[in-house]
N, C-alpha and C positions, 0 to 999 in steps of 0.2 A: 437483402441478405442479412442485414443487421438484426432485424426482428426474427427472421427465420432461424438463424444460428445462435441467437442469444448473446450477441457481442456486446461488450461494455467498453467504457473508456479505458485505455491502457492495455487492451488485449494485443498480443503479438500474433499477427496473422501471416501465414505463408500460403502461397498459391500461385496461380498462373494469371498474368495480366494480358490484356488484349493490346497488341501492337497498333499504333496509330496507322490508319490507312493513308494512302497518298492523297494529298489535297485536303485532308482534314485539318481543322484548326488545332494547334498544339495546346494541350492542356497541362496543368500543373501535375496532375496525377492521372495515370492511365487506369481505366476501369478493370476490376477483377473479373475474370471469366470463371475461375474455379478456386475454391478455398480448400487447401489440403490439411493444414493443422491450425489450431488455435492454442497459443501459449505452449507450443511444443507437444500438445496432446491430441487426443481424438476429438472430432467434432461433437460427438454425443456427450462427452464429459462437460463441455462448455454450456450446454443447455441445462444440465442438472445442477449447476452451481447454485448455492443458496444466496439470497440477497444479503448484502453486508448489513443493512439496517435491521434485518430480522434476526440476526444472530444474538445469542445471549452472552453478555459480557461476564468475565470471571473477576469477581471482586477479591480484594486481598483477604487471605485467610491466616497467613503466618506473619507475625509482626517482626520487623527488624529493629533491634535495639542499637541506638547510636551511642549510648552511654558506655564509655570504656573504663574510666577510672573516676573515683569520687571527687578528684580535684578538678577535672575538666567539666566545666558547667555548660558549655555550648551544646554538646550532645544530649545532656540531660534535659535542657530547656526545650530542645526540638522534640524530644520524646514526649514531654508533657503537653506542649502546645499543639504540635502537628505530628502525631505518630505516623510512621511509614510502614507499609506492609508489602509483602510479595504478592503481586497480582498482575493483571493484564495491563492496567493503566500505568503510564509513566509520563514524565515530563522531559521533553527534549529541548535543548537550548541550541541556538545557532552558533556556529563556530566564530571565534573572535577574528575580526579583520583589522589590519593596521589602519590607523587614522591617516587620512590623506592631508597633505600640507596645503 
C-alpha cells in the first residue's frame, strides 16, 4: 500500500483496520484494510505530490538592513560582514532550557 498510494514519512492516514481474530497473536499495530484519506485529503492528491528534494529553493531577493542609527555599530557591522535577506532559508535555534543542578 505504501508504494501504491505514494505514502511518505509523516503522512497522516485514516482508514479501516482489521480486528484481530480469535486465537491470533496480539500485534503492536493492526493491519489496515482500507485507506480513506491521506493528510486529510484525497488519495489521488498524495500520488501527485512533488518530491521535496526536486523543488527549487527561493533565494533572498530583498535585503534587510539592520543599521538603525549611525551611532549603533553592531547592526552596521552585521550588514557589512553577513548581510541578511528575505527568502526561504532561515536559521532556527532551540529554545533555552534551564540548567540542571
